[in-house]
C-alpha positions in Angstrom: 69.0 120.6 120.3 70.0 123.0 123.0 68.4 122.2 126.3 67.6 125.1 128.7 69.1 124.9 132.2 67.6 126.0 135.5 69.7 127.0 138.5 68.6 128.6 141.8 71.7 130.6 142.7 72.4 134.1 141.6 75.8 135.9 141.7 76.8 139.5 141.1 79.7 140.5 138.9 82.8 139.0 140.5 86.4 138.2 141.0 88.8 139.1 138.2 88.5 142.8 137.1 86.0 143.0 134.3 85.3 139.3 134.3 81.9 138.2 135.8 83.3 134.6 136.1 85.5 133.5 139.0 88.7 131.6 138.1 88.0 131.6 134.3 91.6 130.6 133.7 91.2 127.6 136.0 94.4 128.5 137.9 92.9 127.7 141.3 92.3 124.1 141.9 89.9 122.4 144.2 89.1 118.8 145.2 86.6 118.1 142.5 87.5 120.2 139.4 88.5 123.9 139.5 87.6 126.4 142.1 84.2 127.9 141.2 83.4 125.4 138.5 81.5 122.1 138.4 80.6 119.3 135.9 77.0 118.6 135.3 76.3 115.4 133.3 72.7 115.6 131.8 72.7 112.6 129.4 75.4 110.1 128.6 78.8 109.5 130.1 81.3 112.3 130.6 84.2 113.2 132.9 85.8 116.5 133.5 89.3 117.2 134.8 91.4 120.2 135.5 94.8 119.8 133.7 97.8 121.6 135.3 99.6 122.3 132.1 98.9 122.4 128.3 96.4 125.3 128.3 96.3 128.0 125.8 99.2 129.8 127.5 100.8 126.6 128.8 99.0 126.7 132.2 95.9 125.1 133.6 92.7 124.3 131.7 89.5 122.2 132.0 88.8 119.2 129.8 85.6 117.3 129.2 85.9 113.8 127.8 82.7 112.2 126.4 82.7 108.5 125.5 79.6 109.0 123.3 76.8 111.3 122.4 74.8 113.0 125.2 75.1 116.2 127.0 77.5 117.5 129.7 78.6 120.9 130.7 81.1 122.7 133.0 79.5 125.7 134.6 80.2 128.2 137.3 79.1 126.8 140.7 77.9 130.3 141.8 75.1 130.1 139.2 73.6 133.1 137.5 75.1 136.4 136.7 72.8 139.4 137.2 72.7 141.6 134.1 73.5 145.3 134.2 71.0 147.5 132.5 72.0 149.1 129.2 75.0 146.8 128.7 75.9 144.4 126.0 78.0 141.3 126.8 81.0 139.5 125.3 81.8 135.9 126.2 85.3 134.8 125.1 87.2 131.6 125.7 89.9 129.4 124.2 89.0 125.9 123.0 91.0 122.8 121.9 88.6 120.1 120.7 88.9 116.7 119.0 85.4 116.9 117.4 84.2 119.9 115.4 81.1 118.2 113.9 78.1 120.5 113.8 76.5 120.5 117.2 79.4 118.6 118.9 80.1 121.4 121.5 79.4 125.0 122.2 80.3 127.9 124.6 76.8 129.1 125.5 75.5 132.3 127.0 72.0 131.5 128.1 69.5 134.2 129.0 66.9 134.0 131.7 64.1 136.3 132.9 61.6 136.2 135.8 59.7 133.3 134.0 62.8 131.3 133.3 64.8 130.4 130.2 64.5 132.8 127.2 67.2 132.0 124.6 70.9 131.4 124.1 73.8 132.6 122.0 76.7 130.3 121.4 79.9 129.6 119.4 82.1 126.7 118.8 85.6 125.9 117.4 85.9 124.8 113.8 89.4 123.4 113.8 90.6 120.2 115.6 93.3 119.8 118.2 94.6 123.3 118.2 93.8 126.1 120.7 91.6 128.7 119.1 89.9 131.8 120.5 86.1 131.9 120.1 83.7 134.6 121.1 80.0 135.1 121.6 79.0 138.7 120.9 79.1 141.4 121.8 75.4 140.8 122.1 72.6 142.6 123.8 70.5 140.5 126.2 67.0 139.7 124.8 64.0 141.6 126.0 63.0 140.6 129.5 66.4 139.0 130.4 67.6 139.8 133.9 70.3 137.2 134.4 72.6 134.9 132.4 74.6 131.7 132.8 77.7 130.5 131.0 78.0 126.9 129.9 81.0 125.0 128.4 78.8 122.4 126.8 79.5 119.2 124.9 77.0 116.9 123.0 79.1 114.4 121.0 81.9 112.0 121.8 85.3 113.5 121.9 87.7 115.5 124.1 87.1 119.2 124.7 89.5 121.6 126.4 88.4 125.1 127.6 90.6 127.9 128.9 90.5 131.7 129.6 86.7 131.9 129.9 85.6 135.5 130.4 82.2 137.3 130.4 82.6 141.0 130.2 80.3 144.0 129.8 80.8 146.3 126.9 79.2 149.6 126.0 75.6 149.2 124.7 75.8 148.8 120.9 73.5 150.2 118.2 71.7 147.8 115.9 73.5 146.7 112.8 77.1 146.7 114.1 79.8 144.6 112.5 80.1 141.0 113.5 83.2 140.2 115.6 84.2 143.9 115.6 86.6 143.3 118.6 88.4 140.6 116.6 88.3 138.2 119.5 87.0 135.2 117.7 89.2 133.0 115.4 87.3 129.7 115.5 89.0 128.2 112.5 92.5 129.1 113.7 93.6 130.7 110.5 95.0 133.8 112.1 92.3 136.0 110.6 89.4 137.1 112.8 86.1 135.4 112.0 83.7 137.4 109.8 86.7 139.3 108.4 88.9 138.7 105.3 92.2 139.9 104.1 
């Protein structure tokens, strides 16, 4: 179901302190979408727009609207992020989606090595029409990975909003650590961090 992507550009860790992604809150506009981000339509019909208000904190966000099934993603125009040795990575974002069907959308952290695509880790929202925080990781890059790319990807018809996208490095983690130990992800919007219970 997930299709690997190949890009030719490489970028080092960037802009906002600790965040490898420039303009992850989509505050800065440009003529086409948001500064540092672009829409790539692989299959089907999709449009993306930067909305000035209505994001997770009331500000700007990016929205993908798909008229049917296919594949589209918003990605950083700079391309790949070079990985730091001995680091684990945490990808977080806020999402507000109209379709939570299995496989409808995902925030993906795709891993690449010298020979190309290796694998991906992803997460999606599980509640409709409400801003929820979702997280991928913390996760160690797979063996052989030297770079990564972040995709805000959609597969099924619907409207998908994304905001506050951040890729950060965290201290390398031992095997067998608790899932969602940083409590970043609340994909179902129930106020309790995913993988934890009261």
